[in-house]
N, C-alpha and C positions, 0 to 999 in steps of 0.2 A: 401233365406237362413233363417233357423229357429234358433232363439236365445233362449237358455234356461238359466235361472238363478237358481242356487241351493243355497238356503238360509241356509240349515243345512250342517254340515261337520266341518272340522277343519284343519287349516294349521299349521303345526308344525314348529316353529322357531328354527330349530336345526342347530348347527354349523357343517361345513364340506361339504358344497355344492361344487360340481365339477365345474370347469371352462369350458368354451366352447372350450378350446384348445383340440386338439386330437393328439394322438401319435400312430404310427404304431408299433406294437410289432413284434419281430422276430418269426419265426415258433417255436412252443413248441416241446418238445421231445415226449410228450404223449398227447392224447385227450381221452375223455370218453363220453359215453352215460349213463344216470342214469334213468333206467326205473322206479325205485321206486318213483321218483319225478314227474312222469307224472300221473296226477289224473285218476283214474278209470281203466286204462288199465290192462290187464292180459297178460304179455308177453309170447310168445312162441318163443324160440331161434331158429335161422336159421344158427347160426355159433357156433363154439366151440373155447375154448382156444387153441392157437397155429395156428389157421387158418390165412391165408393171405387174407387181404381184400383190396378193393379199395375204394376211395371216392365214395359213392353211392351204395356200396354193401349192401344187406339186412342183418341186424343183428338180427332182431326179428320182429314178427308181433303181433297184438293184437288178442288174442284168441276169443274175442267177435265178432270181425270183421276182419277175416284173410286178407281181401283185404287192410287193413291199415297197411302199412309196414314202419318200421323205418330203415333208412339207416345210413351207417357209415360216420362220419364226418372227417375221415382220411384214408389215405392209408398206410398200414403197417401190423404188426402182432398183433393179439389179445393176449396180455400177461397176462391178468387177467380177471376173471369173479368173482365178489364178490357177494356172496349170504347171505341173512339174514335169520331170522326165517321163517320156513315153505317154505323154498326155494325161498323166494322173491329175485328177481334179483335186486341187488342194483347198480351195476356198471359193465360196459363192457369197459375195458381199452385197448387202441390201441397204440402201439409204432410206431411212424411215420417213414416211410422210408425217406431217404435223398431225393429221387425223388419219389413223390407219383404218383400213377396211378389212373385213373378215369373210372368209368362206364359211358358210353356215351348213350345218347338218341337222338331221332330226335329233332332238334331245331324247334321252332315255331316262325315264323315271324309275323309282324304286320298284313300283309295281310292274312297270313295263319290262324290266329286266327279267322278271320271272317268266314272261311269255316268250322270250327269245331263246331259240335253240342254240346248241354249240356251233353249228356250221354258220348260222346267220351271224352269231356274235363274232366269229372269226373274220367274216367279211367286213363287219363294221370296224373292228380294230385295225384291219389292214387298210381300209379306205380312209381312216382318220389319222393315219400316220403315227399310231402309238404302239403298234405291234412290236416294233423293233426294240422297245424297252424290255421285252421279255427275251432272255438269252438262255442258251442251252449249254450244259456241260457235256463233256470235259473241255471242249475247245473254246467255249465262251463266244460262239457265234450267235447271230439272231436265231431264235427258236424256229424249228421247222413246223409250220402250221399244219402239215399233212400228217403229223404224228400226235399221239396222245402220250404225254409224259407220265412217268411213274409218280411224280410229285412236282410241285412248284414251291421253291423256298423264297420267302420274302425276308430279305436281310435288312437290318437297321444299323448295324455297326460291326465292323470287322477289326477295329482297333487301329486302322491306318491313321497315322498322325494328321490332325487338322482336317478332318472331314466334318460336314455339317452334323450338328447334334440333332437326332430325331426329335428330341423334346422341343426343339425350336420350330422345325418345319411341320410337326404334327400338332402343335398346340392349337386347340380349338377346331381341329379337323378330324376328330375321331369318327364322326358319322360318315364323312366323305371317304375316309380310309376303309371303314367297314364296307361301304359300297364297292370300293375297289377290290376288296377281298372276295366279295360275292361274285364279281365279274370273273376273277381268276378261278373261283370254284367251279365255274361252268366249263373251264378249259381242262381241268384235271380233277381226278377223284380226290386228291389230297393236296391241301395247301398248308404249308408249315410257315408260321410266323416266328422268326428267330429274334428273341429279345436280347438286349445287350446288358450283361450283368455289370459292366464297368460304368454304365450310365443308368442309375436307378430311376431317374426321372422318366426315362423311356418306358420302363415297365408300367408306370402310372398312365402314360398316354395310351398304351396298348392294353390296358387292363381288360382281361377276359378274352383277348385275341391271341395272346402268345401261346404257342404250342411247344416251343423249344427255348431253352436258355443255354448260353455257352459261356463258361468261365475259362480264364486263361489269358495269356499274352497274345498280341497280334500274331497271326491273323484269325484268332478265335472269332467265330461268327460268320466267316466267309462261307458261302454256299458249298464250295468244293470241299472245304475242311469238314463242314458239318456232315456232308454225305459220306466222306471217307470214314468218319467215326460212328456213323449210325446205320449204314446200309446193311441190308441182310441178303441182297442179291445183286449180281453184277449189272442187271438192267437199270438199277437206280443211278448208275453213273451217267445216264442220259437225262437226268432231271433238269428242269428249268429253274431259273432264278430271276429275281427282279429286286431292285432297291426299293425301300419303303417310300421314298419321295416320288419315284416313278409310278408307284401305285396311285398316288394322289393325282399325278398328271393324267393317267388313264381315266380315273374316275371323273375328274373335272371335265375332261374333253367330252366324255360320253354324256355326262349330266347336263352340261351347258349347251352342247351342240356347236361348240367353237373349239378349235385346236388350242389347247392350253400352253402358254409359253412362260408361265410364272415359275421361278426357281428361287430357292434359298441356297446361297453359296457362302463360302468362307474365304476370308482374306486373313492370312496368318504368316508366320515365319519371323525369324529374328531381324530381318531387314525391313519389316513392315512397321510403320510407326503406330498404326492402329490395327488391332487384331480382333475381328468381330464377324458375326453373321451378317450377310447382306441379302436383302430381298430385291431381286432384280428379274431378269428374263433370260431365256435361252439365247445362246450365241452372242452374249454381250462382249464388247472389246475388253481386253485385259487392262488397258489404260483407263477405261471407264470405272473398272472395279477399284483400281489403285487410287486415282484422283488425288495425287499429291501426298499419298500416305506411304511413300517409299523413301527409305533413307538414302542419303547421298552415297556415291561410290558405285563400284561395279556389282550389279545385283543380278542374280539368276531368277527367272520366272519359271516356276515348276507348276504345271497344270495337272490336276487330277490326283495328286498324292506323292509323297516323297519316295515311297517304295514302288508304286505302280504307275506313276504319272510320267510326264515327259517335259523336256525343256522347250520353251517357246519364246520367240521374240516378243518384246513388249507391245509390238504393233499387231499382234495376233488376237484371236478371239477364243472364247471358251468352247470346248468341243461338245459334241452331242451328249456324251455320257458324263462329262466332267463337271464337278460342282465345287472344286476347291482350287485356290491359287495360293501357292506358298512362295514367299520371297526370301531368298537366302543369299548371303554375301559370297561372291566368287572366291575371294582370297587366294589369288594365284601366286602371291609372293612366296618365294622359297624360304625355308626355315633352316638355316645352317645349324648343324648340330642339334636338330630338334629331338633326336633320340636321347639327348642328355636331359631334356626337360622332364620334371616330375609329372607334368600334365594334369594339374589340378582341374583345369577347365576344358579338357579335351574329351569328347564323348568316345567311349570305347566299349566293345563287347568283352574283350580280353582284359586281363589284369595287367596290361602293359603300363597304364598310367594310374596315378593315384585317384583319378576321378572314378575309378571302379568302386571305390569305397563310399562314394557320394550318391545320394538319391535325388539330389536337386537337379532341376532342368539346366542343361548346358547349351551354350551357343554352338551351332553347327555351321560350317561353311562347305564349299564345294571342292575343296582341295583334296585330291586323292591321298596326299601324304605318302607317296610311294609310286613305283612304276610297276607295270604288268610283268609278271614272271611266271614260270611254270608252276603248276599245282604241286604243293608240298605234302599232299595227303594228310593234312592236319585233322580232317574229319569234323571241323567246326560247322560246316554247312549241314551235316547230318544231325548235329546236336540241336539245331533249331528248326529243322524241317517239320512242319506240322502234319505232314502226311507220311512220315516215316520212310521216305525214299532216301537213297544215298546219292545226293547230287554230284559228288565228286566222281562217282563211277558212271552215272547216267550221262554226264556231259562228255566224258571221254568216249563213251560208246557212240554218242552223236557225232563227235569229231572224226571217229573212225568209220562213220556211215554204217554202223552195225544195227540195222533196224530191229531185228528180233531181240537183240541184247538190250537196247534202250527201252523197248517195250517191257521186257522182263524186269528191268530196273524200276518200273513204275512211272515212266514218263507221263502217261496220260492222267495219273493222279496228281501231278504237279499243280499246286494252287497258284503258281505264278506270283507268289507274294513278294519276291525280291530280296528276302532275307539272306539267301546264300550269296548273292552279289554284294550286299552291304557289308557283311563281315568277313569276306574272303581276304586273307592277308596277302594273297598274291594279286589282288585287284582284277581278278578274272570276272568277266560279265557272265557268270554262270546262268543266271535267270534268263537273260536274253538268248543264250545258246539253247536252253531247254524250250523256251517259248517259241522261238523260231522253228525248232525241230518239230514241235507239236503242230504248228501251223502248216509246215511243209507236208507232214504226214497226213493231215486232215485234207489238204487240197489234193493230194495224190489219191485219196480214197474216193474222190468225186462227190 
């Protein structure tokens, strides 16, 4: 077992952590797929508004790679297709039938898997709508199935606040997870299972399977960070990665012969009355997850994580890759002479407030507490960057459109963790600038 220690990064002591308790939610009335929230894909619709679909019916494919198909997470009628500017497909909404029907495939047994070759397995994963759970670094796009990766990293916890605890969703499913690892082992010569030191229970659930452990603050355990600190050749930068819960989805889909829509999600945040794990299904409405468990007042719904997620209206749905919903108070009220406050309860990375002396969890709101201004070259973003780039220089090279320079600054190593943006005293969206530059460069490379 390889042990990696990450010295840079930052753990946010934020109030609203979910308990390990889990609750089974009843079936929702609607589910949806949000193509707009799936990076890089160009959807080509295979269904129309008013069509009847089954769980596992093809809704759309990726124009770039038509063999990559996205399947319906519910059985019922497509009641709405929401389009944005330039006909971007934002949402495909399905009203569920009382009794849902399924598209069925040939199931694969433990012994049957041994007889399947790599190319045949690729076609099975593509046809059953689960290939897209496997993504490729450094751009975090869906993995290219015509390539053999140096390795596949299976991640269980990167320290992002309020993500599902692997000990919850892996409980009682060790054999299914092992089956999923065997599937991945047919796609690459090496599969690394990264255990989370911060959650010892995870190590018990993955006993005998973990190949790497990662110590340190967020984002320790992220696949990109792990590769940066363990690679011995530049070719390893093209490794693939997948979340441990998605390994279960792949394994269940192949073993049962039915597209698996089961998900364990988390409802958390200081504006949530109850904070817990929730057993539900893919594409569930945000309001169905909340179900009266939100505090009164102006609340922001953050889907997918505080650092890496996005804000969504409460009428929206969970995205294809997202498994956490964080509720935070907006708190847009101005605070006159706030700089005079000792700040016992204000979260801070710097020693600006007395809360820097406290290790207790603190309530966080969405107030920027300041306006955007020019970079002051404080170097704070470099102090927490887990892959040792200098974000303050990299983003300036991006703004100057100096491609060679921002590549030399290590842009492609960026883990897109969001820490540089969080602690920037100038309120600059550093991570977004770097992430957008990576995406633009990737698209230009064809």
